[in-house]
Steps between C-alpha positions, in 0.01 A plus 500: 500500500512286815199425714646715778550794265146461375370502855702814579369677191146389579538619860635835395220534247239419762659741746508770234137441414405509867700818547332658201158399627587645838603830346177514301302432816692776682426741218131414509492553876685830469264626230199386701617675817582818305154508342338435838697788658398734218132405528502522880673839498263639239191369681601632842613841373188544290236366739633687805589819311294802391472370138493851353668838543407858405872575461567299182714772348748265331205369300396856415857578399503196272167607352635848428810349340304292253315817401826665405613714792687478831295754694185406690179635350153493649361305205734203548558508877313354794444747784726776372388716790684285757818451299831591667578748227816606329419829321726622222465722193844481342635780720441390858235438762160644414126467549258428215293802403194274512608301806227238561564523873386859508663835582510425874800274437710807421447632851731229632780587257761779514390841373580552137450137396454505124172400334560392141287355223756229416561386859467122495437229759753219541515202734751540781602134510734293284365377169619138511175354637303709250701356212416151627130588473516641146406169328202457732392862453512448123248218538270623776588865567402625844292188567814317615500430874843617617458328837444168322820551301687585820382177661606300195848657503531431872393139452755459219765621745446181698644302207833681520500477879439125492770449235751688717421287807572185297851628440571494874300205631377170358241463778155577364371608841781756533438626147128549559550662843751753366274575203210555742721738699560716191143493371295506823748604770599835350302811409516389136169332585328825598668703225453248219131459583442877484583592141501878557754716323758504781460133583489370144840659444638309799337173393656511156840607636502210749412260219802612299731505804419138583550422131843668519594287802384189310704598194804554724495195726310244289560584133838666568441744213636857534300608195168375640578648843568835336175483302297440813679773698431740214132403495479552878659844453218602266252410776687642802808710409699431819504127422766556236742514792414134566726434204782476753364155588571330166814712464640354824371146451641480147839632615628142474447534125636848436759542779772237451864453585473720809756295691740494208766759434350644185411857402154612622358529147575131442295399801174617346301315235268740326258240362274457807509875573400580141213250521374648826520853361338391174202372693447822695581754229188468277273579796709799602498632143125445465438684827716788381313514170162507676622776732629695202164468330317623807731755663763587237774333704600133529593558864170658613256244641234762573552535874620858458163587346269305728219703650570370851841664506341844454198467730535736796304270731751219439819707535560365851543150358795589276674810638814408305331376185407141425845354566731586787717313748311660788203272422686182599363508854139494378555167330703351783211571735253313280732212408602417856261668743152550357245289689128437441230706667385359833189600697279370779202461266436318171671402293759537779798478265498621140748601227625856474499661158837644602650154470635216710858398580640250252612260773141501626337426164760235416688389815672221303713769331706506821655165401703683237705658777636164618622324184867510601468605861337166587840332477567662839226332701535696823522831319195407295295417809592829668439701181162334444398570860602867477322540164184339637515732800530804274199387292299429815586842641377673184183291502427571868568869445246503213236325710558725799478812287177383339342427835624826650718322756822682428646798322623478146874493434643797315701262284593767248709664773714189556814538285557234233199305633711343774190340651514277193862405568435121501368524144791713381763276661353180363460645151864608510607158627295326229658707223850452643439128540398464136819678393729296725337177385529610135131420466413675176128426526461637852723801435325572170162488672616731778655741249169520311305552822728777624526704180131470405375580850733800526365638172140446614569663836610823333141553387283734707197268521502168681233323296171588661228385478622145533509175690853436616776694324433483129832650391657197667372291209780652293743281695271234653606232245855526632391488864310185410807356326699548822236296684537226238877502551454487877262205484721314254386160387296445811325336662301783654511515877223604735614864516505520119140384488407737783638814333378408151155424643499826697591694184207344312260578787612864522451554128166319505401740779585800283314363198184412695486816711551737206339323203217307663398649834565873454290547181189357666563676835467163676351539851556875464858448614816669375689266271769731359604862564800727531 
């Protein structure tokens, strides 16, 4: 070997060693940042949260399961008297002959409601989070702190979020800022810190949805994506519709030869589709088996036997049953229009249990509307100005109403919510832009948002009592992903920092007002109300 060849080999060896050392250093930095984000998220959620909940019914469900039954019994359940009850005796809705809530409960039910000796209590909510708690219940029973587990799950979510940001930007500052947006700039903060039955279900579902996005865009595994979508389904049933996201994103794997003149059946590769379905199917089958064991039908989740559906005093809330298209307007009003309570005395502005518009809790979500529109600079400037004007108008209207300075709008009388036209037009333009640009990620995210939100909006209730719009967590991971796509590789500009910072401040406001100031009646002021 010549001296020159030896020098080349030595140089390449040194470069390879340096490259390897650099990669190891990058991995150490990545692991260190991930651990720091987990610890920070856990500490903030826990220290600023309530740290315990009386509504730990997933834990009670797990405790009943390990004692051999799916119904909720007083012996193995915390606070059975406040449970949102599903009541079933093998025939239909009933009341227990020895109802622990007393005979006065029957006065609020239709005449002729059956009292039976074998009428059993069941939990109204999905069993996925309860199954997650079974190992802990086996060790510590009802001594497990469900709020603590919720905070841990939420903190673990930050690991998936951070991993996703690294797929789109190699700038650490961008990665951390976008992770902070997801963890502290959305209502996941308030919900994850709560731990109550309704909120724990959302926390676990969000964890699995972010995991599904990670499996889709980072690991590129249809099987893993399907597994995580299936797990999310067992926590929040409507999230199964988010399966359209990996279905669309993986279309490059299963939909081939589209431009070629071949028969349609030769354009489809079944492998990725089978993997995706194989991931989801076990969770669907397990849910059906649990429903069969409880209600003699794999398709009955228990909602047809929930006590709320039969209570006369609540009939006005669901005149057409629990699910109907006429309920869409209720959700639209909360998602886009609901403002905080405003008054001329302390605490001057406070959260409404009815909710808060999603663009108000997380204004950075609005970036998702401009991913492809921003190529047309003048159109983008005009659209941004009109959208800002619409948001300002809704905010001013809320303040004026709270201070008694103006009449309230009868928004339900405005057909198709035309006063929200800027939102509708920009959403339509964003979806169309993703299709025209053949942007599978953006279109997949929008498809998941649209189908999941539509399913949620068919429900009679809008999520109260809540901070923000808690049903929005069923599609928040995809709204966040659109922001990531809009920001790109960075760097972040001043307006990015402004809206991310504002989102964090708004959610900090909700956490402090509700969890810290309201319980102690600080200054005797109102800190949260309807």
